[in-house]
C-alpha positions as CSV (number, residue, x, y, z in Angstrom):
1,M,0.0,0.0,0.0
2,G,1.5,3.3,-1.1
3,N,1.5,6.6,0.8
4,E,-1.4,7.9,-1.3
5,D,-3.5,4.8,-0.5
6,K,-2.7,5.1,3.2
7,I,-3.7,8.8,3.2
8,L,-6.9,8.0,1.3
9,F,-7.7,5.2,3.8
10,M,-7.1,7.5,6.8
11,M,-9.2,10.2,5.2
12,E,-12.0,7.8,4.6
13,K,-11.7,6.6,8.2
14,L,-11.8,10.2,9.5
15,H,-14.8,11.0,7.3
16,I,-16.7,8.0,8.7
17,E,-15.8,9.1,12.3
18,L,-16.8,12.7,11.5
19,Q,-20.2,11.5,10.2
20,A,-20.7,9.5,13.4
21,V,-19.9,12.6,15.5
22,K,-22.3,14.7,13.4
23,Q,-25.1,12.2,14.0
24,D,-24.3,12.1,17.7
25,M,-24.5,15.9,17.9
26,A,-27.8,15.9,16.0
27,T,-29.1,13.4,18.5
28,K,-28.0,15.6,21.4
29,E,-29.6,18.6,19.8
30,E,-32.8,16.7,19.3
31,L,-32.8,15.6,22.9
32,Q,-32.3,19.2,24.1
33,K,-35.2,20.3,21.9
34,L,-37.3,17.5,23.3
35,A,-36.4,18.6,26.9
36,T,-37.3,22.2,26.1
37,D,-40.6,21.0,24.5
38,I,-41.4,18.9,27.6
39,Q,-40.7,21.9,29.9
40,K,-43.0,24.1,27.8
41,L,-45.7,21.4,28.0
42,R,-45.4,21.1,31.8
43,E,-45.9,24.9,32.1
44,Q,-48.9,24.7,29.8
45,V,-50.4,21.8,31.8
46,A,-49.9,23.7,35.0
47,R,-51.6,26.8,33.6
48,I,-54.5,24.7,32.3
49,E,-54.9,22.9,35.6
50,N,-55.0,26.2,37.4
51,T,-57.5,27.7,35.0
52,H,-59.7,24.7,35.1
53,G,-59.5,24.5,38.9
54,E,-60.8,28.1,39.1
55,K,-63.6,27.3,36.6
56,L,-64.6,24.2,38.5
57,G,-64.6,26.2,41.7
58,A,-67.0,28.7,40.2
59,L,-69.2,26.0,38.8
60,F,-69.4,24.3,42.3
61,D,-70.2,27.7,43.9
62,G,-73.0,28.2,41.3
63,Y,-74.3,24.7,41.9
64,K,-74.3,25.3,45.7
65,L,-76.3,28.6,45.2
66,V,-78.8,26.9,43.0
67,S,-79.2,24.1,45.5
68,E,-79.8,26.5,48.4
69,K,-82.3,28.5,46.3
70,L,-84.2,25.3,45.4
71,D,-84.3,24.3,49.1
72,R,-85.8,27.7,50.0
73,I,-88.4,27.4,47.2
74,E,-89.2,23.9,48.4
75,Q,-89.8,25.2,51.9
76,E,-92.2,27.9,50.6
77,V,-94.1,25.4,48.4
78,S,-94.5,23.1,51.4
79,K,-96.0,26.0,53.4
80,H,-98.4,26.8,50.6
81,E,-99.3,23.1,50.3
82,E,-100.1,23.0,54.0
83,V,-102.3,26.1,53.7
84,I,-104.1,24.7,50.6
85,L,-104.7,21.3,52.3
86,R,-106.1,23.0,55.4
87,R,-108.5,25.0,53.3
88,I,-109.7,22.0,51.4
89,R,-110.6,20.1,54.6
């Protein structure tokens, strides 16, 4: 094997190793991008949970108010029923 062949062989070897390094760097960059995306998603999920928690709290308060109002109406209707039943007898 002559010097030129040895040089070409070494250059090919270096080229192959360089390609492997490039692929490895791309993989690391992709992992970093994924890590960044995951962090953004976590922040969005936390914001959504907070917002939905507030909305569910408001819905629960509204349900509670409606329930209390229905209880008062039911008591009034019961009073009127008693009056009506006494008049019928």
